[in-house]
Backbone of each chain as ProteinMPNN parsed JSONL, in Angstrom:
{"seq_chain_A": "XXXXXXXXXXXXXXXXXXXXXXXXXXXXXXXXXXXXXXXXXXXXXXXXXXXXXXXXXXXXXXXXXXXXXXXXXXXXXXXXXXXXXXXXXXXXXXXXXXXXXXX", "coords_chain_A": {"N_chain_A": [[8.952, 6.622, -12.288], [7.191, 3.585, -11.865], [6.847, 2.185, -8.681], [8.143, -0.941, -7.358], [6.245, -2.313, -5.785], [3.837, -1.463, -6.679], [2.055, -2.958, -8.561], [-0.177, -3.588, -10.08], [-1.542, -4.729, -13.055], [0.895, -5.15, -14.262], [2.785, -6.956, -16.677], [3.308, -10.516, -16.59], [5.53, -13.329, -16.675], [4.663, -15.874, -16.275], [1.76, -17.671, -15.07], [0.311, -16.48, -11.977], [1.326, -17.985, -8.995], [-0.858, -19.551, -7.022], [-0.88, -21.386, -5.055], [-1.122, -22.638, -1.721], [1.226, -22.697, 0.998], [3.043, -24.583, 3.443], [3.618, -22.969, 6.478], [6.811, -21.822, 7.448], [8.706, -22.038, 10.501], [10.06, -19.631, 11.082], [8.58, -17.858, 9.635], [6.167, -17.815, 10.97], [7.062, -16.708, 13.342], [7.846, -14.228, 12.445], [5.41, -13.129, 11.694], [4.237, -13.008, 14.234], [5.919, -11.176, 15.475], [5.394, -8.828, 14.083], [2.841, -8.357, 15.032], [3.38, -7.88, 17.752], [5.015, -5.588, 17.617], [3.186, -3.815, 16.576], [1.279, -3.722, 18.636], [2.803, -2.54, 20.601], [3.162, -0.062, 19.621], [5.277, 0.485, 17.948], [5.487, -0.128, 15.286], [3.261, 0.696, 12.835], [0.735, -0.271, 10.386], [1.085, 1.306, 8.16], [3.676, 2.3, 8.338], [4.914, -0.121, 8.14], [4.281, -0.928, 5.53], [5.532, 1.138, 4.108], [8.211, 0.65, 4.691], [8.603, -1.782, 3.349], [8.14, -0.95, 0.748], [10.337, 0.617, 0.329], [12.477, -0.995, -0.115], [13.94, -1.258, -2.427], [14.204, -2.159, -5.848], [15.517, -4.588, -6.791], [16.04, -6.085, -4.456], [13.476, -6.259, -3.435], [12.171, -7.719, -5.455], [13.48, -10.18, -5.295], [12.917, -11.1, -2.798], [10.928, -13.144, -0.616], [7.462, -13.198, 0.461], [7.337, -13.084, 3.375], [9.971, -12.523, 3.867], [10.082, -9.918, 3.045], [8.523, -8.777, 5.026], [10.198, -9.261, 7.189], [12.355, -7.653, 6.48], [11.245, -5.059, 6.623], [10.647, -4.915, 9.304], [13.233, -4.868, 10.392], [14.148, -2.438, 9.315], [12.427, -0.649, 10.598], [12.968, -1.08, 13.342], [15.606, -0.25, 13.539], [15.384, 2.392, 12.714], [13.819, 3.392, 14.76], [15.539, 3.242, 16.813], [15.552, 0.967, 18.41], [17.071, -1.294, 18.008], [20.41, -1.637, 16.706], [21.849, -1.787, 13.402], [24.254, -3.113, 13.516], [24.01, -4.64, 15.859], [21.944, -6.353, 15.095], [23.132, -7.683, 12.92], [25.297, -8.914, 14.207], [24.047, -10.654, 15.992], [22.69, -12.235, 14.155], [24.838, -13.469, 12.892], [25.85, -14.957, 15.024], [23.803, -16.809, 15.34], [23.857, -18.086, 12.871], [26.366, -19.28, 13.037], [25.974, -20.993, 15.204], [24.112, -22.788, 14.189], [25.423, -23.778, 12.051], [25.004, -22.625, 9.558], [25.629, -21.762, 6.338], [24.974, -20.528, 3.967]], "CA_chain_A": [[8.857, 5.179, -12.515], [6.311, 2.907, -10.924], [7.594, 1.413, -7.683], [7.933, -2.383, -7.577], [5.069, -2.857, -5.102], [2.62, -0.934, -7.313], [2.217, -3.805, -9.731], [-1.419, -3.914, -10.783], [-1.466, -4.599, -14.504], [2.21, -5.49, -14.826], [2.797, -8.282, -17.335], [4.099, -11.556, -15.923], [5.977, -14.357, -17.607], [3.911, -17.106, -16.061], [0.612, -17.426, -14.195], [0.598, -16.298, -10.558], [1.225, -19.223, -8.208], [-1.825, -19.333, -5.952], [-0.827, -22.507, -4.11], [-0.785, -22.377, -0.32], [2.368, -23.486, 1.432], [3.178, -24.745, 4.893], [4.429, -21.875, 7.026], [8.024, -22.157, 8.187], [8.684, -21.481, 11.86], [10.483, -18.225, 11.092], [7.493, -17.044, 9.087], [5.219, -17.628, 12.073], [7.678, -15.777, 14.294], [7.801, -12.895, 11.825], [4.019, -12.68, 11.839], [4.036, -12.672, 15.645], [6.688, -9.975, 15.78], [4.64, -7.689, 13.536], [1.761, -8.11, 15.989], [3.958, -7.296, 18.966], [5.459, -4.219, 17.316], [1.968, -3.015, 16.431], [0.68, -3.543, 19.965], [3.661, -1.658, 21.379], [3.217, 1.252, 18.981], [6.574, 0.687, 17.298], [5.307, -0.163, 13.825], [1.889, 0.547, 12.352], [0.674, -0.915, 9.066], [1.574, 2.231, 7.13], [5.142, 2.253, 8.443], [5.32, -1.434, 7.643], [4.218, -0.894, 4.065], [6.561, 2.051, 3.599], [9.499, -0.046, 4.777], [8.656, -2.761, 2.254], [8.212, -0.224, -0.519], [11.632, 1.285, 0.191], [13.532, -2.016, -0.171], [14.705, -1.24, -3.672], [13.57, -3.117, -6.744], [16.167, -5.906, -6.879], [15.825, -6.799, -3.201], [12.037, -6.521, -3.357], [11.801, -8.786, -6.393], [14.059, -11.472, -4.924], [12.462, -11.487, -1.462], [9.615, -13.757, -0.481], [6.488, -12.379, 1.197], [7.724, -12.845, 4.765], [11.279, -11.862, 3.871], [9.785, -8.482, 2.98], [8.093, -8.396, 6.382], [11.391, -9.262, 8.034], [13.162, -6.484, 6.105], [10.63, -3.826, 7.122], [10.83, -4.943, 10.767], [14.588, -4.397, 10.674], [14.182, -0.997, 9.001], [11.694, 0.102, 11.618], [13.665, -1.195, 14.628], [16.799, 0.598, 13.473], [14.882, 3.758, 12.621], [13.278, 3.788, 16.062], [16.63, 3.051, 17.771], [15.336, -0.182, 19.296], [18.28, -2.07, 17.776], [21.256, -1.106, 15.631], [22.156, -2.756, 12.346], [25.379, -3.916, 13.995], [23.483, -5.62, 16.817], [21.176, -7.362, 14.346], [24.083, -8.483, 12.14], [26.09, -9.722, 15.136], [23.18, -11.739, 16.476], [22.445, -13.121, 13.018], [26.048, -14.268, 12.691], [25.907, -15.935, 16.119], [22.835, -17.878, 15.06], [24.387, -18.836, 11.726], [27.467, -20.115, 13.522], [25.445, -22.045, 16.081], [23.396, -23.787, 13.408], [26.228, -24.2, 10.918], [24.338, -22.138, 8.348], [26.705, -21.106, 5.589], [24.503, -19.96, 2.698]], "C_chain_A": [[7.968, 4.547, -11.442], [7.131, 2.048, -9.966], [7.226, -0.069, -7.781], [6.689, -2.967, -6.886], [3.776, -2.485, -5.82], [2.428, -1.655, -8.639], [0.931, -4.215, -10.432], [-1.258, -3.714, -12.284], [-0.105, -4.889, -15.107], [2.12, -6.843, -15.525], [3.649, -9.265, -16.533], [4.433, -12.641, -16.931], [5.164, -15.641, -17.483], [2.762, -16.817, -15.106], [1.035, -17.28, -12.732], [0.359, -17.61, -9.814], [0.305, -18.968, -7.014], [-1.819, -20.465, -4.915], [-0.487, -22.027, -2.694], [0.475, -23.169, 0.017], [2.355, -23.563, 2.954], [4.052, -23.622, 5.434], [5.661, -22.435, 7.725], [7.944, -21.488, 9.563], [9.032, -19.994, 11.868], [9.402, -17.319, 10.529], [6.434, -16.789, 10.161], [5.766, -16.615, 13.083], [7.639, -14.345, 13.759], [6.409, -12.301, 11.957], [3.756, -12.23, 13.271], [4.721, -11.36, 15.996], [5.983, -8.722, 15.26], [3.49, -7.333, 14.481], [2.248, -7.428, 17.25], [4.351, -5.835, 18.726], [4.265, -3.282, 17.124], [1.369, -2.695, 17.786], [1.492, -2.57, 20.812], [3.82, -0.275, 20.745], [4.537, 1.544, 18.287], [6.445, 0.659, 15.771], [3.832, -0.323, 13.488], [1.915, 0.025, 10.914], [1.217, -0.005, 7.972], [3.099, 2.3, 7.146], [5.663, 0.934, 7.872], [5.349, -1.458, 6.12], [5.333, -0.035, 3.487], [7.94, 1.394, 3.626], [9.668, -1.061, 3.664], [8.859, -2.05, 0.919], [9.579, 0.423, -0.743], [12.786, 0.286, 0.087], [14.44, -1.857, -1.38], [14.242, -2.398, -4.542], [14.195, -4.512, -6.71], [15.902, -6.735, -5.62], [14.35, -7.178, -3.056], [11.665, -7.728, -4.216], [12.311, -10.146, -5.944], [13.552, -11.971, -3.573], [11.11, -12.182, -1.517], [8.734, -12.836, 0.371], [6.968, -12.065, 2.607], [9.15, -12.317, 4.891], [11.098, -10.352, 3.778], [9.324, -7.983, 4.354], [9.313, -8.29, 7.306], [12.243, -8.024, 7.753], [12.567, -5.199, 6.684], [10.693, -3.767, 8.65], [12.205, -4.399, 11.118], [14.689, -2.883, 10.433], [13.57, -0.186, 10.133], [12.427, 0.07, 12.982], [14.911, -0.317, 14.664], [16.399, 2.069, 13.49], [14.433, 4.272, 13.991], [14.297, 3.58, 17.191], [16.339, 1.968, 18.812], [16.559, -1.096, 19.218], [19.131, -1.33, 16.743], [21.478, -2.205, 14.594], [23.284, -3.683, 12.81], [24.908, -4.992, 14.972], [22.732, -6.742, 16.099], [22.125, -8.281, 13.581], [24.899, -9.42, 13.036], [25.283, -10.922, 15.616], [22.893, -12.747, 15.36], [23.646, -14.036, 12.788], [26.185, -15.329, 13.782], [24.98, -17.117, 15.84], [23.289, -18.732, 13.882], [25.481, -19.799, 12.182], [26.934, -21.281, 14.351], [24.808, -23.17, 15.264], [24.183, -24.272, 12.207], [25.621, -23.784, 9.59], [25.318, -21.308, 7.55], [26.226, -20.401, 4.333], [24.723, -18.452, 2.635]], "O_chain_A": [[8.0, 4.935, -10.274], [7.998, 1.282, -10.387], [6.133, -0.414, -8.23], [6.143, -3.978, -7.329], [2.738, -3.111, -5.601], [2.606, -1.069, -9.707], [0.948, -5.099, -11.29], [-0.875, -2.631, -12.727], [0.046, -4.878, -16.329], [1.465, -7.763, -15.035], [4.607, -8.865, -15.872], [3.716, -12.846, -17.91], [5.0, -16.39, -18.446], [2.791, -15.809, -14.399], [2.013, -17.893, -12.304], [-0.674, -18.258, -9.983], [0.672, -18.236, -6.095], [-2.655, -20.492, -4.012], [0.331, -21.126, -2.507], [0.755, -24.192, -0.606], [1.753, -22.741, 3.644], [5.123, -23.357, 4.889], [5.573, -23.393, 8.492], [7.219, -20.513, 9.76], [8.396, -19.199, 12.56], [9.313, -16.148, 10.898], [5.876, -15.696, 10.252], [5.03, -15.779, 13.607], [7.431, -13.387, 14.504], [6.247, -11.127, 12.287], [3.127, -11.196, 13.497], [4.169, -10.536, 16.725], [5.98, -7.683, 15.92], [3.201, -6.158, 14.704], [1.607, -6.508, 17.758], [4.052, -4.96, 19.538], [4.331, -2.102, 17.468], [0.997, -1.555, 18.062], [0.935, -1.855, 21.645], [4.531, 0.578, 21.276], [4.884, 2.703, 18.06], [7.192, 1.332, 15.06], [3.221, -1.342, 13.809], [2.978, -0.102, 10.306], [1.748, -0.484, 6.971], [3.735, 2.354, 6.094], [6.704, 0.884, 7.216], [6.301, -1.938, 5.504], [5.991, -0.412, 2.518], [8.736, 1.56, 2.702], [10.753, -1.189, 3.096], [9.641, -2.488, 0.075], [9.938, 0.74, -1.877], [13.949, 0.676, 0.19], [15.595, -2.283, -1.348], [13.927, -3.479, -4.043], [13.479, -5.508, -6.61], [15.584, -7.922, -5.698], [14.021, -8.277, -2.61], [10.951, -8.63, -3.779], [11.655, -11.161, -6.181], [13.737, -13.141, -3.238], [10.26, -11.859, -2.347], [9.199, -11.838, 0.922], [7.005, -10.899, 2.999], [9.502, -11.727, 5.912], [11.871, -9.593, 4.363], [9.7, -6.891, 4.782], [9.434, -7.353, 8.096], [12.788, -7.418, 8.676], [13.301, -4.344, 7.18], [10.782, -2.681, 9.223], [12.344, -3.575, 12.022], [15.245, -2.149, 11.25], [14.122, 0.826, 10.566], [12.49, 1.082, 13.679], [15.23, 0.283, 15.69], [17.001, 2.882, 14.191], [14.644, 5.436, 14.331], [13.969, 3.723, 18.369], [16.814, 2.037, 19.946], [17.025, -1.609, 20.236], [18.621, -0.495, 15.996], [21.315, -3.391, 14.877], [23.27, -4.882, 12.532], [25.367, -6.132, 14.908], [22.861, -7.917, 16.443], [21.957, -9.5, 13.585], [25.16, -10.567, 12.676], [25.772, -12.051, 15.642], [22.858, -13.955, 15.593], [23.489, -15.228, 12.522], [26.586, -16.46, 13.508], [25.335, -18.272, 16.075], [23.125, -19.952, 13.891], [25.522, -20.961, 11.779], [27.391, -22.415, 14.21], [24.944, -24.347, 15.596], [23.687, -25.083, 11.424], [25.717, -24.516, 8.604], [25.789, -20.271, 8.018], [27.023, -19.724, 3.683], [24.382, -17.819, 1.635]]}, "seq_chain_B": "XXXXXXXXXXXXXXXXXXXXXXXXXXXXXXXXXXXXXXXXXXXXXXXXXXXXXXXXXXXXXXXXXXXXXXXXXXXXXXXXXXXXXXXXXXXXXXXXXXXXXXXXXXXX", "coords_chain_B": {"N_chain_B": [[-16.68, 6.82, 10.875], [-15.821, 8.572, 13.908], [-16.317, 12.075, 13.995], [-16.659, 12.368, 11.344], [-19.035, 13.448, 10.411], [-19.045, 16.228, 10.774], [-17.116, 17.037, 9.112], [-15.95, 18.911, 6.355], [-16.916, 18.169, 3.084], [-15.735, 17.623, -0.154], [-16.788, 16.276, -2.254], [-19.581, 14.475, -3.646], [-21.842, 11.656, -3.821], [-22.098, 10.375, -7.076], [-20.696, 12.377, -8.341], [-18.544, 13.294, -11.024], [-15.189, 12.468, -11.337], [-11.6, 12.973, -11.499], [-8.613, 11.209, -11.168], [-5.705, 12.325, -9.55], [-2.699, 12.813, -11.329], [-0.083, 12.001, -10.159], [3.064, 11.118, -8.686], [4.165, 10.965, -5.857], [7.097, 10.894, -3.766], [6.741, 9.916, -1.262], [5.104, 7.403, 0.819], [2.165, 6.133, -0.619], [-1.153, 5.084, -1.346], [-2.518, 5.051, -3.696], [-2.994, 3.374, -6.61], [-0.967, 3.019, -9.606], [-2.397, 2.498, -11.92], [-4.8, 3.798, -11.966], [-4.309, 6.439, -11.998], [-4.803, 9.656, -13.356], [-7.08, 8.778, -14.547], [-10.622, 8.715, -15.194], [-13.565, 8.675, -13.204], [-16.451, 7.844, -11.145], [-17.896, 9.12, -8.161], [-18.967, 6.889, -5.786], [-19.733, 6.835, -3.141], [-19.373, 8.632, -0.04], [-17.277, 7.426, 2.428], [-16.336, 7.81, 4.96], [-14.111, 9.392, 7.387], [-10.639, 9.188, 7.614], [-7.527, 8.428, 9.282], [-4.557, 9.8, 7.943], [-2.787, 7.825, 5.946], [-0.553, 8.379, 4.525], [1.031, 10.179, 5.885], [1.248, 8.911, 8.326], [2.763, 6.716, 7.618], [5.255, 7.733, 7.592], [5.833, 8.141, 10.162], [4.289, 10.19, 11.214], [1.345, 11.621, 12.881], [-0.92, 11.227, 11.427], [-2.964, 13.011, 11.361], [-4.616, 15.982, 10.063], [-7.76, 14.132, 9.963], [-8.796, 12.555, 6.937], [-11.228, 12.862, 4.394], [-12.684, 9.997, 2.86], [-13.439, 8.41, -0.185], [-15.472, 6.163, -2.025], [-14.783, 5.196, -5.214], [-15.846, 4.685, -8.521], [-14.8, 2.968, -11.415], [-14.889, 2.308, -14.927], [-13.963, -0.823, -15.985], [-13.113, -1.265, -18.575], [-12.097, 1.168, -19.231], [-9.744, 1.248, -17.881], [-8.035, -0.772, -18.669], [-6.322, -1.762, -21.522], [-7.734, -3.383, -24.308], [-9.602, -4.74, -22.78], [-11.661, -7.378, -22.35], [-13.617, -8.772, -21.038], [-16.215, -7.99, -19.845], [-18.11, -5.245, -20.768], [-19.558, -4.084, -18.848], [-18.27, -4.36, -16.459], [-16.969, -3.135, -13.38], [-14.605, -1.258, -11.41], [-14.257, -0.748, -7.995], [-12.794, 1.484, -5.834], [-11.209, 2.748, -2.939], [-10.489, 6.044, -2.142], [-8.461, 8.66, -0.871], [-9.506, 12.035, -0.246], [-7.732, 14.017, -1.23], [-6.673, 12.919, -3.474], [-8.344, 13.074, -5.616], [-10.048, 15.053, -8.11], [-12.525, 17.377, -9.257], [-14.049, 16.446, -12.263], [-13.881, 18.25, -15.044], [-14.37, 17.835, -17.628], [-16.794, 16.983, -20.106], [-18.873, 14.083, -20.184], [-17.729, 12.287, -18.382], [-16.481, 9.615, -17.781], [-13.559, 7.56, -18.474], [-10.341, 8.296, -19.991]], "CA_chain_B": [[-15.801, 7.081, 12.016], [-16.2, 9.781, 14.628], [-15.82, 13.306, 13.411], [-16.895, 12.401, 9.903], [-20.226, 14.209, 10.041], [-18.814, 17.672, 10.726], [-16.024, 17.319, 8.195], [-16.367, 19.432, 5.052], [-16.638, 17.213, 2.016], [-15.658, 18.282, -1.465], [-17.42, 15.458, -3.283], [-20.813, 13.772, -3.295], [-22.149, 10.502, -4.661], [-22.494, 10.73, -8.429], [-19.78, 13.341, -8.945], [-17.498, 12.815, -11.927], [-13.885, 12.882, -10.794], [-10.377, 12.511, -12.159], [-7.569, 10.916, -10.179], [-4.506, 13.12, -9.808], [-1.621, 12.081, -11.998], [1.122, 12.348, -9.413], [3.757, 10.002, -8.045], [5.029, 11.511, -4.806], [8.094, 9.92, -3.293], [6.306, 9.328, 0.005], [4.158, 6.294, 0.751], [0.77, 6.433, -0.96], [-1.834, 3.841, -1.712], [-3.232, 5.18, -4.958], [-2.216, 2.597, -7.583], [-0.631, 3.764, -10.829], [-3.274, 2.255, -13.063], [-5.988, 4.678, -12.004], [-3.892, 7.843, -12.049], [-5.251, 10.398, -14.545], [-8.304, 8.172, -15.09], [-11.864, 9.343, -14.751], [-14.554, 7.771, -12.63], [-17.591, 8.455, -10.448], [-17.964, 8.884, -6.726], [-20.077, 6.018, -5.385], [-20.186, 7.264, -1.812], [-18.422, 9.037, 0.999], [-17.286, 6.262, 3.326], [-15.838, 8.131, 6.294], [-12.849, 10.125, 7.464], [-9.624, 8.264, 8.11], [-6.178, 8.916, 9.495], [-3.831, 9.875, 6.693], [-1.738, 6.797, 5.94], [0.638, 8.914, 3.842], [1.906, 10.771, 6.905], [1.507, 7.866, 9.339], [3.827, 5.839, 7.113], [6.535, 8.382, 7.87], [5.837, 8.332, 11.608], [3.418, 11.275, 11.659], [0.172, 11.148, 13.619], [-2.022, 10.959, 10.504], [-3.999, 14.041, 11.464], [-6.051, 15.786, 10.276], [-8.44, 13.048, 9.281], [-9.06, 12.885, 5.535], [-12.403, 12.167, 3.847], [-12.399, 8.898, 1.927], [-14.561, 8.161, -1.091], [-15.436, 4.984, -2.896], [-14.869, 5.713, -6.579], [-16.086, 3.617, -9.498], [-14.211, 3.111, -12.745], [-15.215, 1.257, -15.888], [-12.755, -1.628, -16.204], [-12.679, -1.092, -19.962], [-11.336, 2.415, -19.304], [-8.456, 1.084, -17.2], [-7.168, -1.783, -19.289], [-6.419, -1.894, -22.972], [-8.235, -4.666, -24.79], [-10.359, -5.44, -21.738], [-12.662, -8.057, -23.165], [-14.486, -9.637, -20.242], [-17.561, -7.436, -19.987], [-18.072, -3.782, -20.754], [-20.281, -3.626, -17.658], [-17.453, -4.568, -15.255], [-16.517, -1.927, -12.702], [-13.679, -1.334, -10.283], [-14.499, 0.17, -6.886], [-11.564, 1.668, -5.074], [-11.371, 3.79, -1.933], [-9.446, 7.051, -2.35], [-8.461, 9.874, -0.054], [-10.03, 13.201, -0.97], [-6.728, 14.805, -1.933], [-6.244, 12.249, -4.698], [-9.3, 13.253, -6.713], [-10.474, 16.414, -8.426], [-13.728, 17.379, -10.085], [-13.779, 16.279, -13.691], [-14.574, 19.335, -15.744], [-14.664, 17.396, -18.99], [-18.106, 16.355, -20.218], [-18.791, 12.659, -20.506], [-17.647, 11.634, -17.073], [-15.544, 8.528, -17.525], [-12.52, 7.407, -19.484], [-8.969, 8.703, -19.675]], "C_chain_B": [[-16.193, 8.394, 12.679], [-15.587, 10.998, 13.963], [-16.137, 13.434, 11.939], [-18.028, 13.359, 9.545], [-19.955, 15.704, 9.932], [-17.69, 18.052, 9.756], [-16.578, 17.842, 6.864], [-15.992, 18.432, 3.975], [-16.692, 17.916, 0.669], [-16.426, 17.529, -2.537], [-18.673, 14.771, -2.739], [-21.008, 12.592, -4.248], [-22.626, 10.986, -6.032], [-21.56, 11.712, -9.115], [-18.797, 12.647, -9.897], [-16.166, 13.358, -11.447], [-12.755, 12.338, -11.661], [-9.333, 12.303, -11.071], [-6.318, 11.716, -10.543], [-3.4, 12.243, -10.388], [-0.296, 12.479, -11.357], [1.754, 11.086, -8.835], [4.716, 10.57, -7.002], [5.989, 10.439, -4.294], [7.671, 9.28, -1.975], [5.311, 8.187, -0.227], [2.766, 6.79, 0.34], [0.14, 5.172, -1.539], [-2.603, 3.924, -3.017], [-2.438, 4.451, -6.036], [-2.054, 3.339, -8.911], [-1.688, 3.637, -11.9], [-4.578, 3.055, -13.035], [-5.588, 6.157, -12.058], [-4.263, 8.447, -13.403], [-6.516, 9.806, -15.17], [-9.535, 8.82, -14.47], [-12.852, 8.3, -14.248], [-15.661, 8.551, -11.951], [-17.529, 8.131, -8.96], [-19.196, 8.021, -6.436], [-20.631, 6.517, -4.06], [-19.02, 7.823, -0.996], [-18.436, 7.916, 2.031], [-16.678, 6.55, 4.684], [-14.555, 8.945, 6.22], [-11.837, 9.229, 8.159], [-8.312, 8.992, 8.38], [-5.425, 8.842, 8.166], [-2.642, 8.906, 6.702], [-0.443, 7.329, 5.32], [1.587, 9.601, 4.824], [2.219, 9.761, 8.01], [2.643, 6.942, 8.923], [5.203, 6.398, 7.43], [6.559, 8.885, 9.314], [5.13, 9.606, 12.079], [2.195, 10.723, 12.362], [-1.039, 10.901, 12.703], [-3.137, 11.977, 10.553], [-3.644, 15.224, 10.559], [-6.599, 14.593, 9.487], [-8.793, 13.505, 7.858], [-10.308, 12.136, 5.07], [-11.974, 11.107, 2.827], [-13.657, 8.655, 1.093], [-14.367, 6.84, -1.81], [-15.69, 5.49, -4.312], [-14.952, 4.538, -7.549], [-15.451, 3.951, -10.848], [-14.757, 2.008, -13.642], [-13.93, 0.488, -16.172], [-12.209, -1.426, -17.619], [-11.896, 0.206, -20.146], [-9.924, 2.247, -18.735], [-7.489, 0.194, -17.96], [-7.399, -1.831, -20.782], [-6.927, -3.291, -23.301], [-8.932, -5.457, -23.693], [-11.583, -6.073, -22.384], [-13.662, -8.881, -22.359], [-15.94, -9.185, -20.343], [-17.475, -5.933, -19.873], [-18.788, -3.22, -19.538], [-19.44, -3.729, -16.387], [-16.938, -3.245, -14.701], [-15.421, -2.26, -11.699], [-14.134, -0.328, -9.247], [-13.208, 0.269, -6.095], [-11.735, 2.866, -4.139], [-10.186, 4.758, -2.005], [-9.602, 8.21, -1.369], [-8.864, 11.075, -0.92], [-8.957, 13.94, -1.773], [-6.204, 14.132, -3.205], [-7.195, 12.465, -5.868], [-9.644, 14.725, -6.894], [-11.731, 16.312, -9.283], [-13.338, 17.301, -11.549], [-14.581, 17.316, -14.449], [-14.928, 18.953, -17.173], [-16.047, 16.772, -19.041], [-17.912, 14.882, -20.545], [-18.545, 11.811, -19.269], [-16.585, 10.58, -16.888], [-14.435, 8.524, -18.573], [-11.185, 7.931, -19.031], [-8.82, 10.217, -19.755]], "O_chain_B": [[-16.836, 9.236, 12.052], [-14.475, 10.946, 13.438], [-15.914, 14.487, 11.343], [-17.989, 14.008, 8.499], [-20.557, 16.384, 9.101], [-17.357, 19.227, 9.6], [-17.537, 17.297, 6.318], [-14.877, 17.911, 3.961], [-17.596, 18.708, 0.402], [-16.69, 18.072, -3.609], [-18.8, 14.524, -1.54], [-20.421, 12.539, -5.329], [-23.453, 11.893, -6.129], [-21.616, 11.871, -10.335], [-18.29, 11.563, -9.609], [-16.027, 14.552, -11.181], [-12.924, 11.395, -12.434], [-9.191, 13.126, -10.166], [-5.925, 11.771, -11.708], [-3.205, 11.096, -9.985], [0.504, 13.205, -11.948], [1.063, 10.113, -8.534], [5.923, 10.648, -7.231], [5.718, 9.242, -4.384], [8.181, 8.222, -1.607], [4.758, 8.032, -1.316], [2.26, 7.762, 0.9], [0.808, 4.325, -2.132], [-3.272, 2.966, -3.404], [-1.321, 4.86, -6.354], [-2.884, 4.167, -9.287], [-1.871, 4.549, -12.707], [-5.368, 2.992, -13.977], [-6.453, 7.027, -12.155], [-4.065, 7.832, -14.45], [-6.973, 10.282, -16.209], [-9.487, 9.389, -13.379], [-12.958, 7.2, -14.79], [-15.801, 9.758, -12.149], [-17.162, 7.027, -8.558], [-20.318, 8.379, -6.794], [-21.845, 6.612, -3.877], [-17.853, 7.518, -1.242], [-19.509, 7.497, 2.466], [-16.514, 5.633, 5.489], [-13.991, 9.158, 5.147], [-12.143, 8.591, 9.167], [-8.025, 10.032, 7.786], [-5.639, 7.928, 7.369], [-1.634, 9.138, 7.37], [0.635, 6.787, 5.564], [2.801, 9.605, 4.621], [3.32, 9.755, 8.561], [3.393, 6.445, 9.764], [6.185, 5.662, 7.527], [7.196, 9.886, 9.644], [5.342, 10.054, 13.207], [2.012, 9.508, 12.439], [-2.071, 10.415, 13.166], [-4.147, 11.829, 9.866], [-2.46, 15.449, 10.307], [-6.009, 14.123, 8.514], [-9.052, 14.684, 7.615], [-10.445, 10.937, 5.31], [-11.039, 11.301, 2.051], [-14.779, 8.691, 1.6], [-13.25, 6.454, -2.155], [-16.703, 6.14, -4.57], [-14.238, 3.544, -7.421], [-15.558, 5.072, -11.345], [-15.053, 0.908, -13.176], [-12.921, 1.081, -16.555], [-10.997, -1.418, -17.831], [-11.124, 0.34, -21.095], [-9.02, 3.013, -19.068], [-6.274, 0.383, -17.9], [-8.535, -1.93, -21.247], [-6.576, -4.262, -22.631], [-8.87, -6.686, -23.667], [-12.446, -5.368, -22.907], [-14.468, -9.611, -22.935], [-16.789, -9.909, -20.863], [-16.827, -5.412, -18.965], [-18.657, -2.038, -19.222], [-19.854, -3.235, -15.338], [-16.526, -2.357, -15.448], [-15.322, -3.385, -11.208], [-14.375, 0.832, -9.581], [-12.608, -0.743, -5.732], [-12.335, 3.873, -4.513], [-9.029, 4.342, -1.937], [-10.707, 8.67, -1.081], [-8.609, 11.127, -2.123], [-9.231, 14.434, -2.867], [-5.388, 14.708, -3.925], [-6.885, 12.08, -6.995], [-9.546, 15.528, -5.966], [-11.971, 15.302, -9.945], [-12.428, 17.989, -12.011], [-15.81, 17.263, -14.489], [-15.685, 19.652, -17.846], [-16.438, 16.087, -18.096], [-16.894, 14.492, -21.118], [-19.108, 10.724, -19.14], [-15.84, 10.642, -15.911], [-14.39, 9.388, -19.448], [-10.913, 8.007, -17.832], [-7.732, 10.744, -19.521]]}, "name": "protein", "num_of_chains": 2, "seq": "XXXXXXXXXXXXXXXXXXXXXXXXXXXXXXXXXXXXXXXXXXXXXXXXXXXXXXXXXXXXXXXXXXXXXXXXXXXXXXXXXXXXXXXXXXXXXXXXXXXXXXXXXXXXXXXXXXXXXXXXXXXXXXXXXXXXXXXXXXXXXXXXXXXXXXXXXXXXXXXXXXXXXXXXXXXXXXXXXXXXXXXXXXXXXXXXXXXXXXXXXXXXXXXXXXX"}
């Protein structure tokens, strides 16, 4: 089966949205983090792509562009033993609590 | 890139080639819509680190020859109606293409 990222020629229900959008702060931070991880030799572009491609179809389809970047960063950091999933989840929960984010 | 000149090359500009019809589970950049399709080598464009092994934390060595390969758009897409002269150029690692032994050169 064709993986979800390999989508050249796939039919779509509606025209592709080509509008630009204002970057959210977290998207800028994600972009910066990819640069840092590249400079430090922790994640190259091929590892980054592979992490995105291994998200699984449902998660891939529902994620936005930079959410996919964020997911592959997490995959790579855990894989390289820079952080554990538990550490990431704990920190995420702390931030959610601090900002009252309940979604 | 350095090292390209002494690398043995299996293909030359003008060669008729067929893209391998494989879907390995590892990372690869060859899109599905050109697999098993026939095209022509436009040029050798250099030797590059192998992204398929680098994606899985290998060093990407040995370097792999890369070729720019041309396809007729009408061969890739059913009912392609824009212009029969339209081409797709796509850069492919050497291990993704094989000499096309069929006469005619392009198509499926």
